[in-house]
VEXSE-352972 format. One record per atom (N, C-alpha, C): x, y, z. Coordinates in steps of 0.1 Angstrom, whole numbers, plus 5000, padded with zeros to 4 digits. Atoms other than C-alpha are relative to their C-alpha. Example, Ala and Ser with C-alpha at 12.3 -4.5 7.8 and 13.67 -1.06 7.14 Angstrom:
2
500949885000
512349555078
500950125000
499149895000
513749895071
499250115008
# end
This chain:
178
501249955007
853587959481
499050075009
501049924991
850988209495
498649964993
501250055006
847388099492
499050115004
501149904997
845388409509
499049935010
501150054991
842288349530
499349904994
500850135004
841087999525
498749975008
501050034990
838887959556
499850105009
500149894989
837288169582
499049955012
500950054989
834888139611
499550125009
500649914993
832888319636
498749995004
501349994996
829588419649
499450124995
500849895002
826688649639
498849985009
501150014992
823888719663
498849964991
501150025007
821388739635
500249904988
499850095010
822888469611
500849895006
499450124995
823488149628
500849914991
499450105009
824387969597
501650054998
498749965000
827688169600
500849985012
499250024988
828688059633
500949864997
499050115000
831487799639
499549865005
500750124995
829087569657
498650055004
501349974996
825387549666
499449875007
500650114997
823187329686
498450014999
501449995000
819487259682
499449925012
500750054988
817287209712
498650054999
501449964998
813587189712
499450104988
500449925009
813287369679
500850145000
499149894999
815687639689
501349984996
498750025003
819187699676
500850115009
499249944992
821787819700
501550014993
498849985008
824987959684
501050115008
499249884994
826288249707
500649945012
499450064986
828788139735
499950105012
500149944988
828188219770
501450045005
498650004996
831988179777
500849954989
498950065008
835188109759
501349995007
498850004995
838587999768
500949974990
499050025010
841588009745
501349985006
498650054994
844787829752
500949964985
499050045012
847887789728
501349965006
498650024997
851287649727
500649994986
499349985012
853787609699
499449914987
500450105013
851987339679
498450014998
501549995002
848187419685
499450115007
501049914994
845387649695
498949945003
501450074996
842387539715
499050125004
501049914995
839187729720
498949925005
501150054993
836587609744
499050095002
501149915000
833087749743
499049935008
501150064993
830187709765
498750084994
501349945004
826687759750
498949935006
501350054993
823587699774
500849905008
499550124992
825987489796
500649894992
499650135009
826987259767
501450064995
498649975006
830787259756
500349954988
499550045013
832187279723
501450034999
498749975000
835787279715
500549984985
499549995013
837687379684
501650005001
498549994999
841487299680
500650004986
499349985012
843687419653
501549945003
498550054999
847087209650
500749974988
499050035009
849987179628
500049844999
499750155004
849986809611
501550004998
498650005005
853286889595
500350144994
499649875005
854987169576
499150044987
501049985012
852387139548
498449985004
501550034997
849087069567
499750065014
500849954989
846787219593
498749915003
501250074998
843987029610
499150105009
500949944993
840887189623
499149885008
500850134994
839186949650
499050075010
501349964992
835686989666
499749885009
500950094992
833986809695
498850115006
501349934996
830486909706
499049905005
501150124995
827286749720
499349964989
500950045009
825086539701
499050114996
501049905006
822486739679
500750134998
499349885003
825186999673
500749984985
499350015012
826887089641
501350105002
498849925001
830287249633
500050044985
500049945012
830887479604
501350074995
498949945005
833687609582
499650064987
500349925011
833187889557
501349984990
499050005011
835387839524
500050114992
499849875012
836488139503
500149964988
500050035017
835488029469
499650104993
500249895008
835488279442
499249944989
500750045013
833188249413
501049974989
499050065011
834988039386
500949905006
499250114993
836687839413
499649884996
500350155003
837087469403
500349925012
499650094990
836787209428
500249864994
499950135005
837986869421
499849905012
500550104990
836386579442
500949895000
499150124999
837986269455
499349894990
500550085009
835286099433
500350024983
499649975014
836986269401
499350094995
500849915004
834486509395
500550155001
499649865000
835286879385
498950095002
501349934998
832687119397
500650155000
499849865001
832887489388
499050095006
500949904992
831487769411
499450094990
500949915009
828787969391
499350105009
500749924992
827288279403
498449985001
501550015003
823788169392
499649865005
500550154997
823887799404
500549965014
499750054987
823587679438
500649865001
499250124999
825687399450
499549935015
500150074989
824987129476
500649874998
499250125002
827686869479
500049945011
499750084988
828086579502
501149894998
498950125001
830386259509
499549914989
500450095008
828186049488
500350034985
499749955014
828786269456
501650025000
498749945002
832286409464
501049905005
498950084991
834086139488
500550085010
499649934986
836186249516
501150124997
499349885001
838186529501
499750094987
500149925013
838086819477
501450084999
498949925003
840987009460
499650134994
500049885009
841087359450
501250105006
498949924999
843587639447
501349955006
498850054997
846387409453
500049945015
500350064987
844987279486
499149895000
500950124999
843486949495
499450005014
500950004985
840686959523
499549865001
500450124996
840286629539
498850035008
501449984993
836486609551
499749895008
500450114991
834886409578
499149924992
500850115005
832686109571
498650054995
501349945001
829386319571
500250154998
499749845002
829486679557
498850044988
500649935009
827386909535
500750134995
499449875005
828987189514
498950074993
501249915006
826487469504
500750124995
499649865005
827187759481
498750064993
499249884993
826388049480
499450035014
500549954987
825988149516
500550155002
499549874999
825988519517
499650075015
500149954988
826488739546
498950115000
501049905000
823988999557
500650144995
499349875004
824589349541
499050115005
500849894996
823289639561
499850124992
500249875008
823589889535
499249994987
501050005010
821089749511
498649975007
501450014994
817289749517
499749865004
500350144998
816989369513
500949925007
498950084992
820089289532
500949914992
499250085010
821489109501
501450054997
498749975004
825189109496
500449964985
499750065013
826889059463
500849885001
499450145001
828088729451
501449985004
498650014995
831688819457
500249995014
500150014986
830888819494
499649875005
500650154997
829488459493
501149925004
499150094997
831288179508
499349864998
500650155000
830787789505
500149965015
500050054985
829787659541
500049845000
499850144997
831087319551
499149975014
500750014989
828587189577
500249845003
499950144994
829086859598
499449975012
500550044989
827586679626
501149985010
499150014989
829386689660
499549895010
500350094988
829586449689
501350015009
498950024990
831986359718
501249964993
499050045008
834186209691
500650134991
499449905005
836586449675
499749994984
500249975016
835686569638
501150084996
498949955004
838586659618
500150044984
499949955015
839086869585
501650025000
498549975002
842886869573
500150084987
499649925013
843987139549
501549984997
498750035004
847087019530
500550074988
499549945013
849187219505
500549904991
499550085012
850187069472
499149924992
500950095008
846886929457
500050074986
499849975015
846586939420
498550084995
501549925006
842887109420
500250144997
# end
């Protein structure tokens, strides 16, 4: 089965909320790496970043033939982020049994207390960390409009979670009922 693009990542100089990680220090947010090292083998890919002398690590690894894990470590007071490609009309099914439809005019803010430790959508189950917030819509900057606003079709849902020296994992599994 093919799923298309489900998650993304990256950095934007002017939109730190789109970065894969960020650290807050004295009221400032740092999110652009000073350096990066990418390593791969047959089972995983590892990216280690330095931001202001602090190390972040993101690892993508195959759990089995139906699942991939994205794993983060980073300093205290930092966050990791994963944008989810949810379209308008997408239905999310939570571990708590709630079905939530993504509407163009309704902002969402979902957390572990409401949703539990996983969500299902588009045939995928996403196992989430103990603490997270999913925010919809997060829109990219559009340089071709006066106000910088992009259409809702370009919006994503952003999963944000606190980082520490202990690994934080999100697991994407094929075959969910959502």
